[in-house]
Structures are given as C-alpha cells and as structure tokens.
N, C-alpha and C positions, 0 to 999 in steps of 0.2 A: 282559459280555465285553468285553476291550481288550488289543490285541497291544502289547507293549511291544519286542519284538525280534524281528528275523527274520535268520536266516543261512542263506546260499544257496551251495551250492557245485556246480560244475559244470551250472547250470541255465540252459537257452537261451544267452545271450551271456555270461553271468556265470561267472567262474571260481571266485571267492571274494569274497562281499560280505556285510557286516553292516550292518544298518539298525536304528537306534534310533529309536523313537518316544516322545517324552516324555510321560510319564503326567500332565503337567500340562495337556495341550491334547488336545481330542477332534476337531480337524481338522488334517489332514497333507496337504501338497500337493507331489507330486512333479514336477519339471520337468527336462527334457534336449532335446537337439536329436534330430532323427529317427534312428532307427537305433542308439540308444545304450540303449535297453532299458526305457522307461517301462512300456510295457505289459506286457512280459515281468515286471518287478517286480510289478505289480498281480496279475498271473496267479499269480505265486508266493505271493503273500498269499492270494489266492482258494484255493489248494490248502491251504494252512496252515489258514485258518480253518475250511474245510469238513470237518475233522477232528472237529469237534465233532458232526457229525450221523451219525457212523459207526454209532452205535447206536440212533439214533431213526428214522431214515427209511432204507429201502432205496435204495441208488444215490446217497444224498446226499453222500458225501464223494467228492471229486475226486481223480483219480489222475494220477501222473506218467506221460507217455506217452514213446515212443522219441524223438519229434521235440523234446522237452524236453531231452534230453542235449545238452551243449555239444558243438559241432564243435571237434576238437583238431587236424584236419588239412585237407587240400584238399578231400577227398570228403566232402560232408554225409551220404552214405548209409551209409559204412563208417568213417568216421574221428570217431568219436564218443566221448565220455568214458565210462569203464567204470562208474561211479556217479554218480548225481545225487541230491541231498539237499536238504530244506528243513527247518530247525530252527527252531522256535517257543517263545517265552516270552510268556505271556498272564495276564492276571488274569481269573479266573472265579468268580462267584458260585455256590457249590455248598452243599448240604445234606449235612453229614457224617455224618449219622444221629442227631445230637444237637441241632446248632444250625446257623444259617446262618453262613458265613464266606466273605470273599473271598480266594482262595489263587492264589499264582502256580503255574501248571503248565506244563511244559516237555515238548515232544515232538519227534520227528523223522519226517519221511516220506521214504522213499528208494526208489530202483529201481535195479538193476544191469542191465546191458546184455548179458543173456543171452537165450536162445530161451525163449519163453513165460513170460518173468519178470512178476511183479506188483509193483505199488507195496506198500511194507511200511510199517508203523507201529511206533514203539516210543516208550513213556514214557522220558523222562529224568529224572524226579522220582520219589519215592516214592509220592506221591498220584496214581494214575493217571487220567487224563481221561475215560476211558470210564466207569468205576465212578462217578465224580463226576457225570458227565452223565445217567446212567440214574437215579441217586438225586435229582437235583434235578428232573428232569423229571416222574417219578413224585409228587414231593412237591407241586410247584406245581399239578399236576392234581388231585390228592386232595385237597389242604386250601386251594388258591387262595391261597397264600402267595407273596410275593415275585414274582418273573417269569422268564419264559423270554427268553434274547437273540435280539434280530433279527438275521438275516444276510441279505446281499444283494450281488450284484454285478451293476453296471450297464455293458454293454459300448457300444462306439463307435456301434452302430447300433440302440441302444435302441428308439427310437420307430419304426422302419422294420421291425423284425424281432419282430412278436408271436409268442408260441409258440402252435403250433396247440392249438385247444381239444378236447382228447380227453377231457375229463371236465367236472364243475362243481363249483365249491366248495358245499359243504353249507349249508344256511340257517344252522344254528347249528355251523358247520365245527369239526372238531377242531383241536387246537392243531398236529398234524403238517401239516394243510393250510398252516399258516403258513410251512412250509419248502419247499413244492412248488416245484421249479425255480428256487430262490433263487440257485444259482451258475452258471446255464446263461446262454448269450450272448442268448437272447431274453427279451423282455419277458414279463409276465403281463397286457398290456393286455387281452385278450379276457376273460380270467378276472375280472379286478378290475372292469370296467363292467359285465359281465354280472351278476355277484355283487350290485353295487350296485342293479342294476335289480330283482333279485329280492327285495332288502331294501324296495326302495320298493313293490314290488308287495304284499309281505307287510304293510307297514305299512297301506295302503288296505284290504286284506282284513281287518285287525285291527280297522277301525273297524266293519265291518259283522257280523263273525263273532266272538263271543266266544270259542269255542274256539281260534281262531287267536291270540288275545291271551292265553288260558292257555299256549298251547304255546311262544309264542316271547317273551313278555313284552317288556321294553325293549330287546332285542338290535337289532331293526331301527331303531329311532328313533337308538339309541346310534350304530350304525355310520355312518347317514346325517349325524348332526350333526357326529361327529369329522371325516368327510371334509370336509364343507363349511367347518369351522373352521380345519382345515389348510390349504385352498385360500385361504382369506381371508388367512391369515397370510403365505403364500408371495407374495401378490399385494395386500398392504395398499393401501387406497385405490384399487384398480383394480377387482378381483372383489369385489362386495359380496353376491353371493348364488349359490347352486348348488340347481337344483331339476331334477326328473324331469318332463317334459310328455309327455302321451298324444299320439301321433301316429297317425292312421288310415292303415293300410296296406292296400291293395287288391291280392289276386292272383286269378289265373283258373286253373282247372285245366281240362285236356283231357277233354272225355267220352269214357267207355269205350265208348259205343253211338253208331253212325252216326245222324245226324239229332237228335241231342240237343244242346241248347244247353250252353255252357260254362258251368261253376259259379263264380260269383264269390264271393270270400270276403274278408270285411272284419275286420280285428283292430286292436287299439290296442295300439302299441308304445311303451315307454318310451324317451324320449330325454333325455339328460343335457344339461343347458344352464348357461350362466354368465351372469349379470348383471353388467354392468361399470357404474362409477359415472355414466357418461353415459346410463345406462338402456338402452344396447344389450344384446340377448340373443343369444348365439351358442352353437352346438352345439360339441361337442369337435372335430367333424372341421373345423369352420370356424376354429379357431384356427391361429396360425402353428406353425411347427416348435418353436420355442424355448418358446412357452406350453404346447403339448401335451407337450414334453419334461418341463417342471416340474409340470404338472398330473399326468402319468402318475407320475414319480418319488414326489412326495409322496402321491400316491394309492395307490401300492403300498406304499409304507414304512407308511402308517397303517393299511392293511388288513391286512398281514400282522402288524403290532404288535397289532391287536384281535383276530385269530385266534390268535395266541399267549397272550394275556394279556387275555381278555374282562372277567376279574374286576377289572382296573384301571379299568374305566369310562372316565369322560371325562378321566381323569388318565393314560391309556395313553402318550400322547405324551411328556409330561413325566417318565414314569419308566422306561419300559422303555430298556434299553441293549441295545449289540451293535456291529456292524460293518457298514458300507456301503461298498463299493469301488466307485468310478466312474472308468472309463477316458474320458480326454479329455473332462472336465466342461467345458462352456460352448461345444461346437462349433456348436449351434444358437442360441447367445444373442447378441443384439445387445450392443454394449459397455457401454451404460447398464444393461442387466439382469443382464450378468456382475459389476458391481461390487457388487450387492446380492444376488444369488439365493443364493449360497453361505452367507453370513452368514445370510439368513433361514431357509436350511434349518439350519443349526447350532442357531438360536434356536428354531425349532419342534420340534426333537428334541434337546435339550440333553444327553442321556447317551448319543448314538449317538457312535461312533467314526467319522468319515468319512476316508477314506484315497482321495484322488483323483490323477489325473495331468491336466497340462493344457499347452497352449502360450500360454493367454491371460494376458498380464501383470496385467489388471485384477482377477483373481480372487485375487492375492496381496496386494492392498490391505488393510492393517491387521493383517497377520498377524506375529506374532513370529518371530525368527529359527530358533527350534526347530521350527516349524511348517514350513518351506520346506526340502525336501530336493532338493539339486541333484546330478543324476547326470550324470557326464562320465567322458571318457577321458583318462587321464594319460599322462605321456611314454613309458611302457612298454606302451602299448596295453590297460592293464587298466582295467575299469570300477570307478569308486569313487564314493562318495556322501558328499556333506558337506551341513552346514546353512548357510544363508546367514550371511555375515558381520555383517549388521545386520538389524535390524528393518524391516518393510518398511511405514513410517508416514511419510506426507509426502512419498514418493519421486515419486509420480504416475506415468503409464504410461512416459513418456520414461526417467526414473530407473530404474525397474524393469528396463525393457529392458536398460539398460546396467549397472547395478549387479548385478542379480540374475540375468538372463539371459545375461550376459556380452557383448553385442552391443558393438562398437566404435563404431559410429555408426548413428543412425536417418535420416542424410542419404540422400538418393539419390545414385547413382554420379556424375551430372553435378556436383552442387553439391559433392561431395567433391574433384573434379577442380578446379572453380573455386578451391576454398579452398586446395589444395596449389599450383597455380599461383600464387596471389596470394602464398603464403608465399614461394615461390622467388624470384619478382620483388621482393619486398620486401627480402630479404636481400641480392639483388645490388644493389639501389639503395642500401642503406647502405654497401656495401663498394666498388663501382666505377662505379655510377651505371648508368642505362638509356639504351638508344637510343631514338630516336623513336619507332619502331614498337613496342618495349617499354614506353615510357610510355602510349601509346594503349591498350595491352592491360591494363596496370596499372590504369587509370582505369576501363575498361570492366568488368574484374574486380570493382572495387569497387562499381559499380553493381549488377552482378549479384548481390553478397554483401549489397548493402545492408540486406536485410531479414532476414539470418540472420547475418550476421558477428558481431554482438553478442549472439547467443544462445550459450547453453552447447553447442549443437550444433556451433558451429566447433570446441570443444574434441574432438569427436569425431575429427577428422583428427590424426594422430599428429605434432604439431609442439611439440617440446620445446626450440626454440631460445629462450634467455632474451630475445633483443632483441624477438623477435616475441611473446613472452608479455607484455613490457612494452609494447609498441605496442599491443596488444589492450586492456590495462589503462587506457593513457592514452586512447584512443579511447572506452572506456566512460565515462571520467570527462568526456570533452569533450562526449559526447553528453548526458549528464545535465544538464551545465550549460549548453550552448547549444542543445541540440535538433537537432543536426546528425547526418545519417546519412554513413557513409564517402565516398559518392559526392558528398557536398557539400562536402568539403574541399578548399580549393583548393591549388594546386601550393605556393604560398609556405607555407601552414600546414602541408603535409606535410612540406615541409623544415625548418620549425622544430621539428616533433614529432621528426622523426628526430634533430636535433642534440641536442635536450634529452634525449632516450633514450640516445643514445651518451655524453653527458656523464656521465649516470647520475645 
C-alpha cells in the first residue's frame, strides 16, 4: 500500500491543499516552520490510511473530530467550517477474486459540522476499497499468499508514552494483532518487549519439552532472529548482538496470620540486553533516548510485520509493504545519528513508504527534490506545499538550512550586525572617506570578521551593492594568494584595493 495523492479541505489550518507523493520514492519528508501545519498534515494522512482497517478491526479507522474542522472566524468554538474532508488516492495490492493485482483506489473521508454527526466514508472509484480489503485479508490468511500491508503512526512522544497493557499478544498471534493500536499516539513498547520475552521463554521450553516444539515450531526462533537482525541493521558496527538474560527477582509477601514469617519468592525474569562492538552489554532501559527510540521503532515495525505476514519468514522485512507515518522524526537523535538513521530504516524496510515531518536539516541529506515537501504560507495567508527546487545532495547542514529551510542566515545576530556595519563603512570609505573614529571602527570590525568574512556565511547578510561584492571577491583572491586575513591588510593596501575596484 502506498499513498500517491492527498487532498485536504477545511482540515485544521488547511483551506484547500493537495499533496503529491512521487511513486518513485518510498521516503517523503515534510518540513515547515512552527504553526504552519506539519503535524496536522501527518494526522490527515493518518486518517486517510486508517480507512484500510474499516472492515478488518473494530475501531481501527480514525475519525474526523470537531476540532479538526478549520476555524474560519474569530471564535474557535463556533466559527468553524461546515464540512471537513480528506480525499486519497493510493496503490493497493488486492485479490480481485481471480488474480492478484495492484490497483489505484480513491476514497473520501468527510464530516459535516452538525449535531451528533459522524465521520463518513465514500469510494470515489468503481473498485471499492472495503470489498478489496476483505477479499485480500481472507486470501492472505487462508492461502499464505502475498502479504498484508503494515500500517503505523509514530507520534512526537513515542518513547515516553507507552500504551497501557490491557491484553497480551498471543504466542502465535493472529494477523489482526498486527494492527492493534497502530494509529494511536502511544507506542506498543510494553506489548512488543513482553511478547519477545514470551518468545524467548517458549524457545527455552522447546528445548526441554517436545510438545512445545510441536505446537509452536520455528515461530519463536524466527521472531527473535528477525528482531536481532533488524537492530543490527539499524546500528551496524555498533550493536552486534541481542539476547535475553535471566535475572533473579526477589519479592516478599505479607503473611495473612500474625507471628508468621514473610514468604520470600524468587523468580527468573527475562531481560533484553544489547551487546556493543566494544563488548559492553546494556539493557534497553540503560540506552539513551535516541537509541531506545530507534530500537523500539524498528522493533515495533518488525513485530507487526511478522504478526501480519508470518508466512514470509526471514524475508518479511524485505517483502512487506505499507505506510509508516512519523511526526517530528529525529528529535531524540544526535546529529551524527540523524544523518544515517532514516536511510538505515529505509534500507531495512525497502518496500515501506515512510512519510515523516522534521525540523532537522541533516535528515534531508541525499534526498531527491521530489522527496522533500516544503509547507509554507503564501502572501494571501494560505497554506501551500511545494517540492524543493533542487536535490539535497552536497549541500551540507548550512546549505540545507538556507536553500531548503529558507533561512536567510545561520549567523548569530551580533555577527550579522558586524557585517552590516562593515558594509556601510566600506561604502562610505569609497565615496567620501572615513573620520578617524570611523577608521578605527572599520579596522576593529575587520578583525572581528576575520574568521567569517571570507565564508559564504557573510553572504547571508543582504548586501547586493556591486562594489562590496567585488571587494569580497578581491579579498578572497588576496587571501588565497598571500594568506592574509582582512584584519592583516594595511591601510595602504586597502586604499590600493579600493582604487583598483573603482577603476573596474
């Protein structure tokens, strides 16, 4: 499953927005300033994608709520749009009753602002998504053919908001469990690691009891091996092994009768551990937020993929397709890890469509322009979206911040003020000369800027005067030839430079 187009009308801050996701790429990154609508757009995609679950799992589809209606007046409680809608076009693998085919399905989710209204669904194409999903689900389960798509939403507080564990995944869990809570704000941390512990305990039991081996076969080993391999792919040359170790846990129970001693109970509890290349061993709780984020994310994706498509065995990560939505990816990651984490995820799950939002320039490194979606507000105060004007290759962090994120400068305010004052004094020097005080200030500013004045950073100050631009080019040339900083240029040399520039 892959979304190719999303049309939003009167949803949150959007009056009318159309987003095209190039089918040639499985990774799409949305960037925007705060309060422009990145998270709102991700939530709109979440509602659209969740329509796939309408007939599979109760409560699986997300609804449009009253707060999703765009505010069209001053009062956020009463002045809201009458109708809010999200239309979607997506490629979906389906069983048509005779053969497998990938078809384009279009549907619309909408809600009217009336009392007791509900979110409504309508198909926009002759091939209805609901019927296709039912046929596909039954065929995959019955015949172990093809695969079911993975669906997952990851919110901003992913590792800090685990879903309360009110149930447990079955040892040989049904495919439906692969969709449990997949579009909720909270993570499946408790479910995933508890389930992996059960798999590990069952694997130990199989070594001693033949009946357990008959009942569960290769499943426990498969799940544990797939989890370990994915973690090693996300952290190559860092994490070289994942194992569950038994830890003795002691507890005391209060006696029911007086003068009775407390009963001491000892049990062995399985603890997941990670071995690093330097032979350090750490538990999950000991890892940094960034590492736990990636371990949990990759672990949840592979766990859900296996629950949905156990018949794919060790190829499940390579074959399973679907959609993973991540709001504010990278907020827990060190810049060095940001540069590689997203690409590693994409490589580990090559057929999954990742749609993410971020403020991090390093996550855009190496992306094609069709993969970068820039959300902004135009001169009419309307939200619009466009692709980057160039591929994000070879730009570096500074270039991405300027060319893609639209920052005019990455200099601090003080340095920008120095550069602006330097420019003004230079122009005055070429036209009428400087006073003694201004000459001293000019020289001091040159010293202050000696480390940055020859850097592209100085271009971040909006100085378009041709004389000043030619002056900078001349200084660049002089530094290259003689190894001098601007602060080292003598007054006589400065006068010579200015005369040569004026002569042209």
